VEXDREN-2710 file (C-alpha; in Angstrom, 1 decimal):
% VEXDREN-2710
k/r/px/py/pz
1/MET/34.6/-6.0/21.2
2/SER/34.1/-7.4/24.9
3/GLU/36.7/-6.2/27.5
4/ASN/37.0/-10.0/28.1
5/TYR/37.8/-11.1/24.7
6/GLY/41.5/-12.3/25.8
7/LEU/39.8/-14.5/28.5
8/THR/37.2/-15.7/26.1
9/LYS/39.9/-16.5/23.4
10/PHE/41.9/-18.3/26.2
11/LEU/38.9/-20.4/27.1
12/ILE/37.8/-21.4/23.7
13/ASP/41.4/-22.3/22.6
14/ASN/41.9/-24.3/25.8
15/GLN/38.5/-26.1/25.4
16/LYS/39.4/-27.0/21.8
17/LYS/42.5/-29.0/23.4
18/SER/40.2/-31.0/25.5
19/LYS/38.4/-34.1/23.6
20/ASN/34.9/-33.4/22.7
21/ALA/34.7/-30.1/24.3
22/GLU/32.4/-28.8/21.3
23/ASN/30.1/-31.6/22.1
24/THR/29.0/-30.0/25.3
25/TYR/26.1/-27.9/25.7
26/ASN/27.8/-25.2/28.0
27/SER/31.3/-25.1/25.9
28/LEU/32.0/-22.0/24.4
29/LYS/31.7/-22.2/20.4
30/ARG/32.4/-19.7/17.5
31/HIS/30.2/-19.1/14.6
32/ASN/30.7/-16.2/12.2
33/LYS/33.0/-14.3/14.5
34/GLU/30.5/-14.7/17.5
35/ILE/31.0/-16.6/20.5
36/TYR/28.1/-18.7/22.2
37/SER/27.5/-21.6/24.2
38/GLY/24.2/-23.9/24.0
39/MET/23.2/-26.1/21.2
40/LYS/25.5/-26.3/18.2
41/ILE/24.5/-24.6/15.1
42/GLY/22.2/-26.6/13.1
43/GLY/20.9/-28.6/15.9
44/THR/17.0/-29.0/16.0
45/HIS/14.4/-29.4/19.0
46/TYR/11.1/-30.7/18.7
47/TRP/8.6/-29.4/21.3
48/ASN/4.9/-30.2/22.2
49/TYR/2.8/-27.4/23.3
50/ASN/-0.2/-28.8/24.8
51/GLN/-3.1/-26.7/26.5
52/GLY/-1.3/-23.6/25.5
53/LYS/-3.2/-20.1/26.2
54/TRP/-3.6/-17.4/23.6
55/VAL/-5.0/-14.0/24.5
56/GLU/-5.2/-11.3/22.3
57/THR/-6.6/-7.5/22.1
58/LYS/-7.3/-5.6/19.2
59/LYS/-5.7/-2.3/19.5
60/SER/-6.2/-0.7/16.0
61/PRO/-7.7/-2.1/12.6
62/ILE/-4.5/-4.0/11.8
63/LYS/-2.7/-4.5/15.2
64/TRP/-3.2/-7.0/17.9
65/LYS/-1.4/-7.3/21.1
66/PHE/-1.4/-11.0/22.4
67/THR/0.4/-13.3/25.1
68/TYR/0.7/-16.9/25.1
69/ASN/1.5/-19.2/28.0
70/ALA/2.2/-22.9/27.6
71/ILE/4.5/-25.6/29.3
72/LYS/6.4/-27.1/26.4
73/THR/7.7/-30.5/26.5
74/ARG/10.4/-32.4/24.6
75/ASN/9.2/-34.6/21.8
76/TYR/12.3/-36.9/22.5
77/LEU/14.0/-37.1/26.0
78/ALA/17.1/-35.0/26.3
79/PRO/20.3/-36.6/26.6
80/ILE/21.5/-37.4/30.5
81/ASN/23.5/-34.5/31.9
82/SER/22.8/-32.4/28.7
83/GLY/21.3/-28.8/28.4
84/ALA/20.9/-25.7/30.8
85/SER/20.5/-26.0/34.5
86/ASN/17.0/-26.2/36.0
87/GLN/15.7/-22.8/36.9
88/THR/18.0/-21.2/33.9
89/LYS/15.5/-18.7/32.1
90/PHE/15.8/-17.4/28.8
91/HIS/14.4/-14.2/27.2
92/TRP/13.6/-14.6/23.3
93/TYR/12.7/-12.1/20.7
94/ILE/10.1/-13.5/17.9
95/ILE/9.5/-12.3/14.5
96/ALA/6.9/-14.4/13.1
97/GLU/3.8/-14.5/10.5
98/GLN/0.9/-16.3/11.5
99/PHE/-1.5/-18.1/9.1
100/ALA/-5.2/-18.9/10.4
101/GLU/-7.9/-20.8/8.6
102/LYS/-11.4/-20.8/10.0
103/LEU/-12.7/-24.5/10.2
104/ASP/-15.9/-23.9/12.2
105/ALA/-17.6/-21.1/14.2
106/ASN/-15.3/-22.0/17.1
107/SER/-12.1/-23.2/15.3
108/TYR/-9.2/-22.3/13.6
109/LEU/-6.3/-24.0/12.1
110/THR/-3.5/-21.8/13.1
111/THR/0.3/-22.1/11.6
112/MET/2.9/-19.6/12.7
113/ARG/6.6/-19.5/11.2
114/GLY/9.6/-17.0/11.8
115/SER/12.7/-16.4/13.5
116/LYS/13.6/-16.6/17.3
117/PHE/16.3/-14.6/18.6
118/LYS/18.1/-14.9/22.0
119/LEU/18.0/-11.8/23.9
120/GLY/19.6/-13.1/26.9
121/HIS/19.4/-15.6/29.8
122/LYS/19.7/-15.9/33.5
123/ARG/21.4/-18.7/35.3
124/PRO/20.0/-20.0/38.5
125/TYR/22.7/-18.5/40.8
126/TRP/22.6/-15.0/38.9
127/ARG/20.8/-12.0/40.2
128/THR/19.5/-10.9/36.8
129/TYR/19.6/-11.6/33.0
130/ASP/22.9/-11.2/31.5
131/TYR/22.0/-7.8/29.3
132/ASN/21.6/-6.0/32.8
133/TYR/25.1/-6.2/33.9
134/PRO/27.1/-3.4/32.7
135/GLU/29.7/-5.1/30.7
136/GLN/27.3/-6.7/28.4
137/ILE/25.2/-5.2/25.4
138/GLN/22.0/-4.0/26.8
139/LEU/18.5/-5.3/26.0
140/LYS/17.5/-2.4/23.8
141/GLU/20.5/-2.5/21.9
142/ARG/20.2/-6.1/21.2
143/ILE/16.7/-5.5/20.0
144/ILE/17.8/-2.7/17.9
145/LYS/20.6/-4.9/16.2
146/ILE/18.1/-7.9/15.4
147/LEU/15.5/-5.6/13.8
148/GLU/18.1/-3.7/11.6
149/ASN/19.5/-7.0/10.5
150/THR/16.2/-8.3/9.6
151/LEU/15.4/-5.1/7.6
152/LYS/18.6/-5.5/5.6
153/LYS/17.7/-8.8/4.8
154/LEU/14.5/-8.1/3.5
155/ASN/16.1/-5.4/1.3
156/ASP/18.7/-8.1/-0.4
END
């Protein structure tokens, strides 16, 4: 439990008193005993990835390392004054499966589906990502928790 739990509870309770507080992106919200900010649970974004670049290197008979770079744009314009501030950075962990079908000598139809987990974020005025601050859960612990929870769900 965070040392700042009392402060966080106070902030959430006070936000609930103000009208439409849960509709704002940066307001604190609660889901299954977890406190978070950002899009409400159940919200959906539609993104376009144009001119993305995927680079992969074979490391073993079944393992490849890859990087993917692209600028993603919204399919629909964001509501005015919504979302994170410009220059905010996010760090995600993705567990996915990819399907590829060869169409011709130079083309594949590629589909990927999976889960994307937020590891951390860095607001424009912060020195580093949130997981690098001593009072926060560190990056390695966050990844381990994601992998343990994913493995547990496979066994259910």
